[in-house]
C-alpha positions in Angstrom: 129.2 -18.9 176.9 131.6 -16.3 178.4 130.2 -13.8 176.0 126.6 -14.5 177.1 127.6 -14.4 180.7 129.4 -11.0 180.2 126.3 -9.7 178.3 124.1 -10.8 181.2 126.3 -9.0 183.7 126.3 -5.8 181.6 122.5 -5.9 181.2 122.0 -6.3 184.9 124.3 -3.4 185.7 122.5 -1.2 183.1 119.1 -2.0 184.6 120.4 -1.4 188.1 121.6 2.1 187.1 118.5 2.9 185.1 116.0 2.0 187.8 116.8 5.0 190.1 116.7 7.4 187.1 113.3 6.1 186.0 112.0 6.4 189.6 113.1 10.0 189.8 111.6 10.8 186.4 108.2 9.3 187.4 108.2 11.3 190.6 108.8 14.6 188.9 105.8 16.9 189.0 103.7 17.2 185.8 103.9 20.8 184.5 100.7 22.5 183.6 100.8 23.5 179.9 101.2 27.2 179.2 97.9 28.4 177.7 95.6 31.4 177.5 91.9 31.4 178.1 88.8 33.5 177.3 85.7 33.1 179.5 82.4 34.7 180.2 80.4 34.3 183.4 77.9 35.6 185.8 77.5 35.8 189.6 76.3 38.1 192.4 77.8 41.2 194.0 77.1 41.5 197.7 77.4 44.6 199.9 74.8 47.2 200.4 72.9 45.5 197.6 72.8 42.0 196.3 72.6 42.2 192.5 73.6 40.2 189.5 76.9 40.7 187.7 78.2 39.6 184.3 81.8 39.5 183.3 84.3 38.6 180.5 87.9 37.7 181.2 91.0 37.0 179.1 94.2 35.6 180.6 97.5 34.0 179.7 100.4 32.3 181.4 103.6 34.2 181.7 105.2 31.3 183.6 104.0 27.9 184.7 102.6 29.4 188.0 101.7 33.0 187.0 98.8 34.2 184.9 98.0 37.8 183.8 94.4 38.7 183.2 92.0 41.5 182.1 88.4 41.5 183.3 85.4 43.6 182.1 82.4 43.5 184.5 78.9 44.8 184.6 76.9 45.3 187.8 73.2 45.8 187.8 73.1 47.7 191.1 75.8 48.9 193.5 73.9 51.7 195.2 75.1 52.3 198.8 72.9 51.9 201.8 73.3 55.6 202.6 71.9 56.6 199.2 69.0 54.1 199.6 68.1 55.5 203.0 68.2 59.0 201.6 65.7 58.1 198.8 63.4 56.6 201.4 63.6 59.8 203.6 62.9 62.1 200.7 59.9 59.9 199.7 58.5 60.2 203.2 59.1 64.0 203.4 57.5 64.7 200.1 54.5 62.5 200.9 53.9 64.4 204.1 54.5 67.8 202.5 52.3 67.4 199.4 49.7 64.9 200.7 50.3 62.7 197.7 52.3 59.5 197.5 56.0 59.7 196.6 58.2 56.6 196.3 61.7 57.0 194.9 63.7 53.9 193.9 67.3 54.0 192.7 70.3 52.0 191.5 73.9 52.5 190.6 74.6 50.7 187.4 78.3 50.0 187.0 81.0 48.9 184.6 84.5 47.9 185.7 87.7 47.1 184.0 90.6 45.6 185.9 94.0 44.1 185.0 96.1 42.0 187.3 98.0 38.8 188.0 97.2 35.4 189.6 99.6 33.0 191.3 98.6 29.3 190.7 99.2 26.5 193.2 99.9 22.9 192.6 101.2 21.0 189.5 98.0 19.5 188.1 97.3 20.3 184.5 93.6 20.1 185.2 92.7 21.8 188.5 94.7 24.7 189.9 93.7 27.0 192.8 94.9 30.6 192.7 95.1 33.9 194.5 95.8 37.3 192.9 95.0 41.0 192.6 94.7 43.9 190.2 93.9 47.5 189.6 91.4 49.3 187.3 88.5 51.7 187.1 84.8 51.6 187.8 82.1 53.8 186.3 78.8 54.2 188.2 75.7 55.7 186.7 73.1 56.7 189.3 69.5 56.2 188.1 66.6 57.4 190.2 62.9 56.7 189.4 59.7 57.6 191.1 57.1 54.9 191.1 54.4 56.8 189.1 56.5 59.6 187.6 59.3 57.8 185.9 62.9 58.7 185.6 63.7 61.8 187.7 67.4 61.4 188.1 68.5 64.9 187.0 65.7 66.6 188.9 66.3 64.7 192.1 70.1 65.3 192.1 69.7 69.0 191.4 67.0 69.4 194.1 68.2 67.0 196.8 71.8 66.2 195.7 73.5 68.0 198.6 71.7 65.7 201.0 72.3 62.6 199.0 76.1 62.8 199.1 77.2 59.2 200.1 80.6 60.0 198.6 80.4 57.3 196.0 78.7 59.1 193.1 79.3 62.8 192.5 76.0 64.5 193.4 76.5 67.0 190.6 76.7 64.3 187.9 74.6 61.3 187.0 77.7 59.1 186.6 81.3 59.1 187.9 84.5 57.1 187.5 86.7 55.9 190.3 89.9 54.0 190.6 89.4 50.4 191.7 91.5 47.7 193.4 90.7 44.0 193.8 91.8 40.8 195.5 90.8 37.5 194.0 90.9 33.8 194.9 89.4 30.8 193.1 90.1 27.7 191.1 90.6 27.1 187.4 89.6 23.8 185.8 90.5 22.5 182.4 87.8 20.2 180.8 89.0 19.1 177.4 89.1 22.3 175.3 87.1 24.2 177.8 88.3 26.4 180.7 86.1 26.9 183.8 86.7 29.4 186.6 85.1 29.6 190.0 86.1 32.7 191.8 85.7 35.3 194.6 86.7 39.0 194.3 86.9 41.7 196.9 86.8 45.1 195.2 87.3 48.5 196.7 86.7 51.9 195.1 89.0 54.9 195.9 88.6 58.7 196.1 85.2 58.5 197.7 84.4 61.3 200.1 82.0 60.2 202.9 81.7 56.4 202.9 83.8 53.4 202.3 82.9 51.8 198.9 83.7 48.1 198.8 81.9 45.0 197.7 82.4 41.3 197.2 81.6 39.2 194.1 81.1 35.5 193.7 80.8 34.0 190.2 81.5 31.2 187.8 82.8 31.5 184.2 83.2 29.2 181.3 84.9 29.5 178.0 87.8 28.0 176.1 91.6 27.7 176.3 93.9 28.5 173.5 
């Protein structure tokens, strides 16, 4: 009986000591698993133009709260407002001068590559908001077409290029490459083996001459984690 009584006292003491430890363990935050991801997505770039954009991104955790990433993006049209107004002005001037209709339309097709880092908030292994930033390059190709005469990019730039200098695209060339910086914010969501990202990016091109070159991008991407 004494043995049973002693065992009961020891068991009660052990449970009393273990209870706080268990409570602390259950209260500890759940760490998000370290994983990489590969996603592809689409969205819209807003600025002087509102145009579709497509992207692919690969990323990986370097710590529980920090991801590094590389993003390749395609933009259907980033032509500045100044360049668009100049095309309209030349169209009007040539129509008045020649007595025949001229209607120039243009777009700046672009590709961008950026690398950067994101800081993730919270402890959920499923949903984690983030903010981040990166640097890269953007290549813009200016394409100018006349409604009934087709692609006249080279002829237009050689004839009217000096007046079309919005500072974004080199008027002596059909395409140009600029350094690019970006800020980003969004949320990453894990759905089973899939990884989904909803994000916003503010991007700014540098080394432009006459006009600020910046634009915003909203998009959604989906892919897989690994």
